[in-house]
C-alpha positions as CSV (number, residue, x, y, z in Angstrom):
1,M,42.4,-1.2,-41.8
2,P,43.3,-1.7,-37.8
3,E,39.9,-0.4,-37.1
4,E,37.7,-3.1,-39.1
5,R,39.7,-5.7,-36.5
6,Q,39.7,-3.8,-33.7
7,W,36.3,-2.6,-32.2
8,H,37.7,-0.9,-29.4
9,L,39.5,1.7,-31.8
10,R,37.0,2.8,-33.4
11,Y,34.4,2.6,-30.5
12,L,37.5,5.0,-28.4
13,R,38.2,7.3,-31.4
14,T,41.7,6.2,-31.3
15,L,42.3,7.8,-34.9
16,E,40.8,11.3,-33.6
17,A,43.1,11.3,-30.6
18,N,46.3,10.1,-32.2
19,T,46.0,13.4,-33.9
20,L,46.4,14.8,-30.5
21,S,49.1,13.0,-28.8
22,Q,50.4,9.5,-29.8
23,G,52.5,8.8,-26.6
24,E,55.8,10.1,-28.2
25,G,58.4,10.0,-25.2
26,V,56.5,8.0,-22.6
27,V,58.0,4.0,-21.3
28,V,55.3,1.9,-20.4
29,A,56.4,-1.0,-18.2
30,V,54.5,-4.0,-18.5
31,P,55.2,-6.9,-15.8
32,D,53.7,-9.8,-17.4
33,S,55.1,-13.2,-19.3
34,G,57.4,-11.0,-21.2
35,V,56.7,-9.6,-24.4
36,N,57.8,-11.4,-27.9
37,P,59.5,-9.1,-30.7
38,H,56.8,-8.8,-33.4
39,P,56.8,-6.5,-36.5
40,D,53.9,-4.3,-35.0
41,L,56.3,-3.8,-32.5
42,S,59.5,-2.9,-34.1
43,G,61.5,-0.2,-32.3
44,S,58.7,-0.1,-29.6
45,L,60.3,-2.2,-27.1
46,V,63.6,-1.2,-25.0
47,P,65.4,-3.8,-23.1
48,G,63.8,-4.9,-19.8
49,T,64.6,-7.8,-17.4
50,D,63.6,-10.8,-16.4
51,I,62.5,-11.1,-12.4
52,I,62.1,-15.2,-12.5
53,P,64.3,-17.8,-14.1
54,G,63.9,-19.1,-17.6
55,G,63.3,-15.7,-19.7
56,S,65.5,-14.3,-22.6
57,G,67.3,-12.1,-20.3
58,N,65.8,-8.7,-21.1
59,G,61.9,-9.4,-20.8
60,M,62.1,-9.8,-24.6
61,G,60.7,-13.7,-24.7
62,D,57.3,-14.7,-24.2
63,E,56.1,-18.4,-24.2
64,D,52.2,-17.4,-23.2
65,G,51.1,-14.6,-25.4
66,H,49.5,-12.7,-22.5
67,G,52.6,-9.8,-22.3
68,T,53.0,-9.9,-25.9
69,G,49.3,-8.7,-26.7
70,M,49.2,-6.3,-23.7
71,A,52.1,-4.6,-24.8
72,G,50.5,-4.8,-28.6
73,L,47.2,-2.8,-27.1
74,I,49.5,-0.1,-25.9
75,A,52.1,0.7,-28.6
76,A,51.7,-1.5,-31.6
77,H,51.6,0.4,-34.6
78,A,49.9,-1.7,-37.9
79,E,53.1,-2.7,-39.7
80,N,50.7,-4.4,-42.4
81,A,47.6,-2.3,-42.9
82,S,45.4,-5.2,-43.5
83,T,45.7,-7.5,-40.9
84,G,47.9,-5.7,-38.5
85,A,47.3,-4.4,-34.9
86,L,47.4,-0.5,-33.5
87,G,47.8,0.3,-30.1
88,I,46.4,3.1,-28.5
89,A,49.8,5.2,-28.0
90,P,51.5,3.7,-31.4
91,R,54.8,5.9,-30.4
92,A,55.1,4.9,-26.8
93,R,57.8,2.8,-25.7
94,I,57.3,-0.7,-23.8
95,L,60.0,-1.6,-20.9
96,P,59.2,-5.4,-20.9
97,I,59.4,-7.4,-17.6
98,Y,59.2,-11.1,-17.5
99,S,57.2,-11.8,-13.9
100,S,55.1,-14.4,-14.6
101,P,55.4,-17.6,-15.9
102,A,53.4,-19.1,-18.9
103,R,50.0,-20.7,-18.2
104,R,50.4,-20.5,-14.3
105,D,49.6,-18.1,-11.8
106,G,52.6,-15.6,-10.8
107,T,53.6,-14.3,-7.2
108,S,53.1,-11.4,-5.2
109,E,56.8,-10.9,-4.6
110,A,58.1,-11.3,-8.3
111,L,55.3,-8.6,-9.3
112,A,56.8,-6.2,-6.5
113,K,60.4,-6.7,-7.7
114,G,58.9,-6.3,-11.2
115,I,57.1,-3.0,-10.3
116,E,60.3,-2.1,-8.2
117,Y,63.1,-2.3,-11.4
118,A,60.3,-0.2,-13.7
119,V,60.5,2.6,-11.2
120,S,64.3,2.2,-11.1
121,R,64.3,2.4,-15.1
122,H,62.1,5.5,-14.9
123,A,59.0,4.1,-16.5
124,Q,56.2,6.8,-16.4
125,V,53.5,4.0,-16.5
126,I,53.2,0.5,-15.4
127,S,50.2,-1.4,-16.7
128,I,49.3,-4.7,-14.5
129,S,47.1,-6.7,-16.2
130,A,46.9,-9.3,-13.3
131,A,44.9,-9.4,-10.2
132,G,46.0,-11.2,-6.8
133,A,46.1,-10.8,-2.9
134,P,48.8,-8.2,-1.5
135,D,51.7,-8.8,0.7
136,A,54.1,-6.3,2.3
137,H,56.4,-6.3,-0.4
138,L,53.7,-5.9,-3.0
139,Q,52.4,-2.8,-1.0
140,R,55.4,-1.1,-0.4
141,A,56.0,-1.5,-4.5
142,V,52.8,-0.3,-5.4
143,K,52.8,2.9,-2.9
144,A,56.6,3.6,-3.6
145,A,56.0,3.5,-7.5
146,M,53.0,5.8,-7.1
147,Q,55.2,8.2,-4.5
148,A,57.8,8.3,-7.3
149,N,55.0,10.1,-9.7
150,V,54.7,7.0,-11.9
151,I,50.7,5.8,-13.0
152,V,49.9,2.9,-11.8
153,V,47.3,1.1,-13.7
154,A,45.8,-2.6,-12.9
155,A,43.2,-4.9,-13.7
156,A,40.1,-5.2,-11.3
157,G,40.1,-9.2,-11.9
158,N,38.0,-11.4,-13.9
159,I,35.1,-12.9,-12.3
160,S,35.9,-16.6,-12.9
161,R,38.9,-15.9,-10.7
162,S,37.4,-13.8,-8.1
163,P,34.2,-12.1,-7.0
164,I,36.4,-8.9,-5.7
165,V,38.6,-6.2,-7.2
166,G,41.9,-7.4,-6.8
167,Y,45.2,-6.2,-5.9
168,P,47.0,-3.8,-6.9
169,A,43.6,-2.5,-8.3
170,S,42.1,-2.1,-4.8
171,E,45.2,0.0,-3.6
172,P,44.1,3.6,-3.5
173,G,45.4,5.8,-6.4
174,V,46.1,2.8,-8.3
175,I,43.6,3.5,-11.6
176,A,41.3,0.2,-11.4
177,V,39.9,-0.7,-14.4
178,G,36.8,-3.2,-15.3
179,G,35.5,-3.8,-18.3
180,I,32.8,-3.4,-21.2
181,D,31.3,-5.1,-23.9
182,R,31.2,-4.2,-27.7
183,S,27.3,-2.5,-26.8
184,G,29.2,-0.6,-24.4
185,N,27.7,-2.3,-21.4
186,H,29.1,-4.1,-18.2
187,A,31.8,-6.9,-19.3
188,A,30.2,-10.4,-18.0
189,I,33.7,-11.6,-17.2
190,S,34.3,-7.9,-15.5
191,V,34.7,-7.8,-11.1
192,S,32.6,-5.2,-9.9
193,G,33.4,-3.3,-6.7
194,P,33.6,0.3,-5.1
195,E,37.3,0.7,-6.2
196,I,36.3,0.6,-10.0
197,D,37.8,3.7,-11.4
198,V,37.0,3.9,-15.0
199,V,36.2,1.2,-17.4
200,A,37.7,-0.1,-21.3
201,P,36.5,-2.4,-24.2
202,A,37.6,-6.3,-22.6
203,V,35.7,-8.2,-25.0
204,D,37.1,-9.9,-28.6
205,I,40.0,-7.5,-28.1
206,Y,42.5,-8.3,-31.3
207,S,46.0,-7.5,-30.5
208,T,49.8,-9.0,-31.1
209,G,50.4,-12.7,-30.3
210,L,53.4,-15.0,-30.5
211,N,55.3,-15.7,-33.4
212,G,54.2,-12.7,-35.7
213,G,50.7,-13.5,-35.4
214,Y,47.9,-12.3,-33.7
215,R,45.5,-13.1,-30.5
216,V,42.0,-12.1,-29.3
217,G,41.4,-11.7,-25.6
218,T,39.0,-11.2,-23.4
219,G,39.2,-9.8,-19.9
220,T,40.1,-7.1,-17.9
221,S,43.6,-7.4,-18.8
222,D,42.9,-6.2,-22.2
223,A,40.9,-3.3,-21.2
224,T,44.1,-2.3,-18.6
225,A,46.4,-2.0,-21.3
226,I,44.0,-0.1,-23.1
227,V,43.8,2.4,-20.2
228,A,47.5,2.3,-19.9
229,G,47.7,3.3,-23.3
230,A,45.2,6.0,-22.7
231,A,47.8,7.3,-19.4
232,A,50.9,7.1,-22.3
233,L,48.7,9.3,-24.6
234,I,47.8,12.2,-21.7
235,R,51.4,12.0,-20.1
236,S,53.0,12.3,-23.4
237,K,50.8,15.6,-24.0
238,Y,51.0,16.9,-20.4
239,P,54.5,16.1,-19.7
240,D,54.6,17.9,-16.6
241,L,51.1,16.5,-15.0
242,P,51.9,14.9,-11.8
243,A,50.3,11.0,-12.0
244,A,47.4,11.8,-9.5
245,E,46.4,14.8,-12.2
246,V,46.2,12.1,-15.1
247,A,44.7,9.7,-13.3
248,H,42.2,12.4,-12.3
249,R,41.8,13.4,-15.9
250,L,40.9,10.1,-17.0
251,T,38.0,9.8,-14.5
252,A,36.8,13.3,-14.7
253,T,36.3,13.1,-18.5
254,A,35.4,9.5,-18.9
255,V,31.3,8.8,-20.4
256,D,29.3,8.1,-17.2
257,K,27.4,4.8,-17.4
258,G,24.9,3.1,-15.0
259,P,23.6,5.4,-12.6
260,P,24.3,8.6,-12.5
261,G,27.6,9.4,-11.2
262,R,30.1,6.7,-9.6
263,D,29.0,3.1,-9.4
264,D,30.4,0.0,-9.0
265,Q,30.3,-1.7,-12.5
266,Y,31.4,1.3,-14.8
267,G,33.2,3.4,-11.9
268,Y,33.0,6.9,-13.3
269,G,32.6,5.8,-16.8
270,V,34.3,4.7,-19.9
271,I,37.2,6.3,-20.7
272,D,37.1,9.1,-23.2
273,L,40.4,9.5,-24.7
274,V,39.7,12.6,-26.9
275,A,38.1,14.5,-24.0
276,A,40.9,13.6,-22.0
277,L,43.4,15.3,-24.2
278,T,41.1,18.3,-24.9
279,A,39.0,18.9,-21.9
280,D,39.2,21.8,-19.4
281,V,39.5,19.7,-16.1
282,P,39.9,21.7,-13.0
283,P,42.9,20.3,-11.0
284,L,42.3,17.9,-7.9
285,G,41.2,19.7,-4.8
286,F,39.1,22.7,-6.7
287,E,35.1,21.9,-6.1
288,S,33.1,21.3,-9.7
289,T,30.0,20.2,-10.9
290,G,32.2,18.7,-14.0
291,V,34.5,19.5,-16.9
292,T,34.2,21.3,-19.6
293,A,34.7,19.4,-23.1
294,P,34.8,20.8,-26.4
295,A,31.5,20.5,-28.6
296,S,33.3,17.9,-30.9
297,T,34.1,15.5,-27.9
298,A,30.8,15.8,-25.9
299,A,28.6,13.1,-27.7
300,A,29.3,9.8,-25.9
301,A,31.0,7.1,-27.3
302,P,28.9,4.6,-29.4
303,G,26.7,2.6,-27.9
304,T,27.1,4.1,-24.4
305,G,23.5,5.2,-24.0
306,G,24.1,8.6,-22.6
307,D,24.9,12.4,-24.1
308,N,27.3,13.1,-21.1
309,S,30.8,13.2,-22.0
310,T,32.2,13.2,-18.5
311,A,31.6,11.7,-15.1
312,R,30.7,14.0,-12.0
313,G,32.5,13.6,-8.8
314,L,35.9,15.7,-9.4
315,A,37.0,15.5,-5.9
316,T,36.4,11.7,-5.1
317,L,39.6,10.6,-6.5
318,G,41.3,13.2,-4.6
319,A,40.1,11.8,-1.5
320,L,41.3,8.2,-2.5
321,L,44.8,9.4,-3.0
322,A,45.0,11.9,0.4
323,A,44.1,8.9,2.1
324,G,47.1,7.7,1.4
325,G,48.1,4.4,4.1
326,A,44.5,3.5,4.0
327,Y,44.6,-0.1,3.0
328,L,41.7,-2.5,1.8
329,M,40.7,-4.3,4.7
330,W,40.9,-7.8,3.5
331,R,37.8,-10.7,4.6
332,R,40.8,-13.4,5.9
333,R,43.9,-12.4,7.5
334,R,46.7,-14.4,6.2
335,R,48.6,-17.0,8.6
336,A,52.2,-17.2,9.0
337,D,51.7,-21.0,7.1
338,D,49.7,-19.7,4.4
339,P,51.3,-20.2,1.0
340,P,52.6,-16.9,-0.9
341,P,49.6,-14.8,-2.7
342,R,49.2,-15.2,-6.1
343,I,48.6,-13.0,-8.7
344,S,46.5,-14.2,-11.9
345,R,46.1,-12.9,-15.2
């Protein structure tokens, strides 16, 4: 069974969530190293594109394995019950975008073009398992995607690459994702910061790989793909819910971790798939002390060490979204002769 290999499925009660939604009708764009056709992704890929030279022409080529792994975490459907991988939203469709070369950092320019392509193809969710520095084009692309009612999910980044939350995760309105380990505690690899919105499993994550095989990854990349799958579940069940309300539903139903309320390691907490699909969540702009979830979803996820199934502070994300053009202040301005910003996985 996939749950035996993919600990995060059991931890997040994914099979229970899939009785409520499987992501049907939702297209998730994955700008990354491309996505290789894989038995567990059969029928899940729609033709995409290559932003940079050297790909297959339609995004369905991957010499790295990273993009294929992220796609599997979102939408794989475990063709082989004993060794296969299952995604969070197994009936979602993946729009593969080759925007980052194998085993090298991509550029913010290529990522910006990938985001623009995703919007032009009417993707409902964009999963960005990369982090770096912004430039004007990338900032415009991210903001335009959100204005087009697209849910943008992005990795906070790995501490081995940078000590601060990277871009586009740092953009207000983007769902910034950090990581937890098998015990539900902050993953050592995950960057912390005031921009973190939610966290998801990020250690020893089993997913689809190259040549029909499988990979095990650790990092906020994996956590981001998992949260993108969660967004696809919500958008499938509530197709008329605006992107900002989907983000709000994820943060409002997250399982609080660390100090009470939002904190820099866990954000609003660990995503709760079942609560996000079933809880009575007041819309943005309504003051409330919490959300109400059915009794069957009120228990904390295994290993989280808490009894509350929801995070608090419902108005905070709304304030971020209302902030609109309030960009993050960077520690050093780029000079005209600086090299283009790089985007790392």
